[in-house]
C-alpha positions in Angstrom: 15.7 22.5 32.7 15.8 26.3 32.9 12.4 28.0 32.9 11.9 31.0 30.7 10.8 34.1 32.6 8.9 36.8 30.8 9.6 40.3 31.9 7.9 43.5 31.0 9.6 46.8 30.7 7.9 49.7 32.4 7.8 53.0 30.5 7.4 56.0 32.8 7.5 58.9 30.4 4.2 60.6 31.0 3.7 63.6 33.5 1.0 62.9 36.0 -1.4 65.9 36.7 -1.6 66.5 40.4 -3.1 70.0 40.8 -3.7 73.0 38.6 0.0 73.9 38.4 1.7 70.7 39.5 2.7 67.7 37.4 4.7 64.8 38.8 6.9 62.5 36.8 10.2 60.9 36.1 13.1 62.6 34.3 11.9 60.7 31.2 8.5 62.5 31.6 10.3 65.8 31.9 12.1 65.1 28.6 9.0 63.8 26.7 8.4 66.9 24.5 5.3 65.4 22.8 3.6 64.8 26.1 4.6 68.2 27.4 3.1 69.9 24.4 -0.1 67.8 24.5 -0.5 68.8 28.2 0.4 72.4 27.4 3.2 72.4 29.9 5.7 75.2 29.2 8.7 75.3 31.4 12.3 76.5 31.7 14.9 73.9 32.7 15.5 75.7 35.9 11.9 75.3 37.0 12.2 71.5 37.2 12.6 70.4 40.7 13.8 66.9 41.6 13.2 65.5 45.0 14.0 62.0 46.1 11.8 60.3 48.7 13.0 56.9 49.8 10.1 54.6 50.5 10.5 50.9 51.3 8.8 48.8 48.7 7.1 46.3 50.9 3.8 45.7 52.7 5.4 47.0 55.9 6.7 50.3 54.2 5.2 53.3 56.1 4.2 55.8 53.5 2.2 57.9 55.9 5.3 59.0 57.9 6.8 60.4 54.7 3.8 62.6 53.8 4.6 65.6 56.0 8.1 65.9 54.4 6.6 65.5 50.9 4.0 68.2 51.6 6.7 70.5 53.0 8.7 70.2 49.8 5.6 70.8 47.6 4.7 73.8 49.7 8.1 75.4 49.0 8.0 74.9 45.3 4.4 76.0 44.7 
């Protein structure tokens, strides 16, 4: 007999406030006009910067070794 598996869809459309001038989020967050207005985020399309950081999703994934590169990118865009 096949067992029914319940899945939950994750919605990631809210910008996350990091510092005074920095918000982090998905492309859906960047397109969420209602959230951008609520957070008083005004931007021009060319100001959106997309950076991909590959991190292994496991207990053994080493996030700490990625931090210097992430901080370097943030330093350039701020």
